[in-house]
KOLZARO-924726 format. One line per 10 residues: number of its first residue (from 1); for each residue x, y negated, z of C-alpha. Coordinates in steps of 0.2 Angstrom, whole numbers. Layout:
BEGIN
NUM	X,Y,Z ~ ...
END
This chain:
BEGIN
1	631,-396,630 ~ 633,-412,641 ~ 620,-425,644 ~ 626,-436,629 ~ 626,-424,617 ~ 608,-417,622 ~ 603,-436,618 ~ 611,-437,602 ~ 603,-420,596 ~ 584,-424,602
11	585,-440,593 ~ 592,-433,577 ~ 578,-420,576 ~ 564,-430,582 ~ 567,-446,573 ~ 577,-444,557 ~ 565,-432,547 ~ 550,-445,552 ~ 560,-459,545 ~ 566,-448,530
21	548,-444,525 ~ 542,-461,527 ~ 554,-469,516 ~ 554,-457,503 ~ 535,-459,500 ~ 540,-478,498 ~ 554,-473,485 ~ 540,-461,476 ~ 527,-475,473 ~ 540,-487,467
31	549,-477,456 ~ 536,-466,446 ~ 532,-481,437 ~ 546,-477,424 ~ 538,-459,422 ~ 522,-467,419 ~ 528,-479,406 ~ 538,-464,397 ~ 523,-452,399 ~ 509,-462,389
41	504,-476,400 ~ 513,-490,388 ~ 503,-483,374 ~ 486,-480,383 ~ 487,-498,390 ~ 495,-506,374 ~ 511,-511,384 ~ 525,-519,375 ~ 542,-516,380 ~ 545,-533,386
51	529,-532,395 ~ 534,-516,403 ~ 550,-523,409 ~ 540,-537,418 ~ 528,-525,425 ~ 544,-515,431 ~ 552,-530,439 ~ 537,-538,447 ~ 537,-525,462 ~ 553,-533,467
61	548,-551,465 ~ 534,-546,478 ~ 545,-536,488 ~ 557,-551,490 ~ 545,-563,497 ~ 539,-553,511 ~ 556,-546,518 ~ 561,-560,531 ~ 542,-561,538 ~ 543,-544,540
71	558,-542,549 ~ 553,-557,561 ~ 538,-547,565 ~ 546,-531,566 ~ 559,-540,580 ~ 546,-550,589 ~ 531,-538,589 ~ 532,-519,583 ~ 540,-511,568 ~ 531,-496,571
81	513,-504,570 ~ 521,-515,554 ~ 526,-499,544 ~ 509,-490,549 ~ 499,-502,540 ~ 511,-504,527 ~ 509,-485,523 ~ 491,-487,521 ~ 491,-502,509 ~ 505,-496,499
91	496,-479,498 ~ 480,-489,491 ~ 489,-498,478 ~ 498,-483,472 ~ 484,-473,469 ~ 476,-489,461 ~ 489,-490,448 ~ 482,-474,441 ~ 463,-482,440 ~ 466,-499,432
101	462,-502,414 ~ 470,-518,409 ~ 486,-526,411 ~ 481,-540,422 ~ 476,-530,436 ~ 492,-520,434 ~ 502,-536,435 ~ 492,-539,452 ~ 495,-520,459 ~ 513,-519,454
111	515,-536,464 ~ 506,-531,480 ~ 514,-514,480 ~ 530,-523,481 ~ 524,-536,495 ~ 519,-522,505 ~ 533,-511,505 ~ 544,-527,508 ~ 542,-526,526 ~ 547,-508,528
121	565,-508,524 ~ 571,-521,537 ~ 559,-514,551 ~ 567,-497,548 ~ 585,-503,550 ~ 578,-513,565 ~ 572,-498,572 ~ 588,-486,569 ~ 599,-498,577 ~ 588,-498,592
131	590,-478,592 ~ 606,-475,585 ~ 624,-480,593 ~ 639,-487,582 ~ 647,-469,579 ~ 629,-462,572 ~ 624,-476,563 ~ 630,-476,545 ~ 625,-457,544 ~ 607,-463,552
141	606,-475,538 ~ 611,-463,525 ~ 597,-452,529 ~ 585,-466,527 ~ 592,-469,510 ~ 591,-451,507 ~ 573,-456,503 ~ 579,-463,487 ~ 590,-450,478 ~ 581,-434,485
151	563,-441,482 ~ 568,-446,464 ~ 576,-429,462 ~ 559,-419,466 ~ 549,-434,459 ~ 557,-432,441 ~ 553,-415,441 ~ 534,-416,448 ~ 531,-431,439 ~ 536,-423,422
161	523,-409,425 ~ 511,-418,432 ~ 509,-430,418 ~ 511,-415,406 ~ 496,-406,416 ~ 484,-421,421 ~ 492,-435,412 ~ 500,-451,421 ~ 483,-458,429 ~ 481,-442,440
171	500,-442,442 ~ 499,-460,451 ~ 484,-454,461 ~ 491,-438,467 ~ 508,-447,471 ~ 499,-460,481 ~ 488,-451,493 ~ 502,-445,505 ~ 506,-461,510 ~ 488,-465,517
181	488,-447,526 ~ 507,-449,533 ~ 503,-466,542 ~ 494,-457,556 ~ 508,-445,558 ~ 519,-459,558 ~ 510,-468,572 ~ 508,-453,583 ~ 527,-448,580 ~ 538,-464,582
191	541,-477,596 ~ 549,-494,594 ~ 561,-491,608 ~ 570,-477,618 ~ 561,-483,635 ~ 544,-480,627 ~ 548,-461,623 ~ 539,-449,633 ~ 550,-435,627 ~ 566,-444,634
201	571,-441,653 ~ 573,-457,663 ~ 592,-455,664 ~ 593,-452,646 ~ 585,-467,642 ~ 596,-476,654 ~ 613,-469,646 ~ 606,-473,628 ~ 602,-491,631 ~ 618,-494,642
211	629,-487,626 ~ 618,-500,615 ~ 621,-514,626 ~ 639,-513,627 ~ 641,-512,609 ~ 630,-527,608 ~ 642,-536,620 ~ 656,-533,607 ~ 649,-543,594 ~ 650,-562,595
221	633,-571,598 ~ 625,-581,586 ~ 612,-594,591 ~ 598,-592,578 ~ 594,-586,562 ~ 598,-602,553 ~ 616,-601,559 ~ 617,-583,552 ~ 609,-587,537 ~ 623,-600,533
231	636,-589,538 ~ 650,-584,525 ~ 650,-567,527 ~ 631,-564,525 ~ 631,-576,510 ~ 644,-564,503 ~ 634,-550,506 ~ 618,-557,499 ~ 627,-559,482 ~ 636,-542,484
241	620,-534,487 ~ 610,-544,472 ~ 624,-537,459 ~ 623,-521,466 ~ 603,-518,466 ~ 604,-524,448 ~ 615,-509,442 ~ 604,-498,453 ~ 588,-502,450 ~ 591,-504,430
251	596,-487,431 ~ 582,-478,442 ~ 569,-486,432 ~ 575,-484,415 ~ 584,-468,416 ~ 568,-457,411 ~ 567,-468,394 ~ 586,-467,393 ~ 586,-447,392 ~ 569,-447,384
261	576,-455,369 ~ 589,-441,365 ~ 584,-429,351 ~ 572,-415,355 ~ 570,-422,374 ~ 552,-419,381 ~ 544,-426,396 ~ 548,-411,405 ~ 565,-408,401 ~ 567,-426,404
271	562,-424,421 ~ 574,-410,426 ~ 588,-420,418 ~ 583,-436,426 ~ 584,-425,444 ~ 603,-422,440 ~ 612,-440,446 ~ 602,-440,462 ~ 609,-423,467 ~ 626,-429,465
281	621,-444,475 ~ 615,-435,489 ~ 632,-426,492 ~ 642,-443,489 ~ 631,-451,502 ~ 632,-436,515 ~ 652,-436,512 ~ 654,-455,512 ~ 644,-458,529 ~ 653,-444,538
291	670,-452,535 ~ 664,-469,538 ~ 657,-464,555 ~ 672,-454,559 ~ 684,-468,556 ~ 673,-482,560 ~ 677,-490,545 ~ 665,-496,533 ~ 675,-508,519 ~ 686,-493,511
301	669,-483,508 ~ 661,-497,499 ~ 671,-506,486 ~ 679,-492,477 ~ 662,-483,475 ~ 655,-498,467 ~ 670,-499,456 ~ 669,-480,450 ~ 652,-485,445 ~ 656,-499,435
311	669,-488,425 ~ 657,-473,424 ~ 645,-485,415 ~ 657,-493,404 ~ 664,-476,398 ~ 646,-471,397 ~ 644,-486,385 ~ 660,-484,376 ~ 654,-464,370 ~ 637,-471,363
321	623,-461,360 ~ 631,-449,347 ~ 641,-441,363 ~ 625,-438,373 ~ 630,-424,385 ~ 647,-432,390 ~ 637,-449,391 ~ 624,-441,403 ~ 640,-433,415 ~ 646,-452,416
331	627,-458,420 ~ 626,-445,435 ~ 644,-450,440 ~ 638,-470,440 ~ 622,-463,450 ~ 633,-455,463 ~ 645,-470,466 ~ 629,-483,467 ~ 621,-472,481 ~ 635,-467,490
341	640,-482,501 ~ 623,-487,506 ~ 626,-480,524 ~ 642,-489,527 ~ 636,-505,520 ~ 620,-507,530 ~ 629,-500,547 ~ 643,-515,542 ~ 629,-528,545 ~ 622,-521,561
351	640,-522,569 ~ 644,-540,563 ~ 629,-549,569 ~ 620,-547,586 ~ 601,-541,588 ~ 594,-557,590 ~ 598,-561,572 ~ 602,-544,564 ~ 584,-541,558 ~ 582,-557,549
361	601,-557,541 ~ 597,-539,535 ~ 580,-544,527 ~ 589,-559,519 ~ 602,-549,512 ~ 589,-535,507 ~ 579,-548,499 ~ 594,-554,488 ~ 595,-535,483 ~ 576,-537,477
371	580,-552,467 ~ 595,-542,459 ~ 583,-527,457 ~ 569,-538,449 ~ 583,-545,437 ~ 590,-528,433 ~ 572,-519,428 ~ 567,-534,418 ~ 584,-537,409 ~ 588,-518,407
381	571,-515,398 ~ 571,-532,389 ~ 589,-527,382 ~ 584,-509,377 ~ 568,-517,368 ~ 577,-532,359 ~ 592,-521,354 ~ 583,-505,350 ~ 597,-495,362 ~ 605,-494,378
391	623,-499,375 ~ 619,-519,380 ~ 611,-513,396 ~ 626,-501,401 ~ 638,-517,399 ~ 625,-527,411 ~ 626,-513,424 ~ 643,-510,423 ~ 648,-528,424 ~ 635,-531,440
401	644,-516,448 ~ 661,-523,444 ~ 658,-540,452 ~ 651,-533,468 ~ 665,-522,471 ~ 677,-536,470 ~ 665,-546,482 ~ 667,-530,493 ~ 685,-530,491 ~ 689,-548,495
411	676,-553,506 ~ 672,-539,519 ~ 681,-536,536 ~ 680,-521,547 ~ 679,-531,563 ~ 665,-529,574 ~ 668,-546,582 ~ 671,-557,567 ~ 667,-574,571 ~ 650,-580,562
421	653,-597,557 ~ 643,-608,546 ~ 650,-615,529
END
């Protein structure tokens, strides 16, 4: 085993499990709201369908406002410290969700939970870009995103049992505490840059840094954040990710309610069935990221997946509630297709923008995704309540994914040295 391979293996085993667990806890404390609503929270707090939609989407409004400040702090100060404090605070807000007694406090808690978590994602991507090379990055980012489907997979089952056994309040409390405890493991195990790691030898640090610096030299320089924010490719990526996220989070937060509405569907069975799409998503993410890194191509692994998701949602709509099991298979296909291209998508961003602006631009793009998620959770919930069914929300999710696929097809270019020019 040569020196480079030893470095690669040590980084994967030392960093990726910690990154995965951290982001897994973030997804746990944002996505269990849908189970709380389906498991009695709405009735106990007298939450109407419209208010439930607003509460589900408020997380993403808070998430939106703190993306760019968080990215700038992580770039100039420390991603490690930022994520440490975020873990502690979002754990407290998650626990608080199970303690509150009125809707006003719930509105504040949901917004603040999003605000605290908002800084984490761009900081994580910045951290991974400092530790993994271009040929590894899509897979590394995919392991980060595994925190979403893997967590929702087991959370769907565990949350169903917790609500059945101890009620929705204790579900939020028991699922919020781990983030607070894990914060101290995170601070102990993670370093901001390779040169700070005591477990890497000096020659290993040098070899890794030289590779990363050589990759940066192939990317055209961008003067400042404003130049990056005004570029056509970044603007296109913002629209693409907003539409994509509308479909994803409309699906994530309302899937339990969609399944639970089927005849004879209890909360435990709902939990088991809600886990199936995420099991398929894991397989799709592994496959897509592997071939994306192998070919060093990103675009061919993004737009076809989004298009497949749109088609699956539309066919599920055509089948309607009278064909639950076939409709459910299509929903599983849509879930897999929506999650599969995350690794190539965010690897693409880090390969067209230099390090001095990549963090801020990623935050802007992810902020746009937060707005799409806000719209998706609110609009899907509103349509479900207004129409008394799920057909209209299927159309919305299908349409958003279709437009995102078109943007990916016509606007993305697989060129590391693509010139960033302002409009």
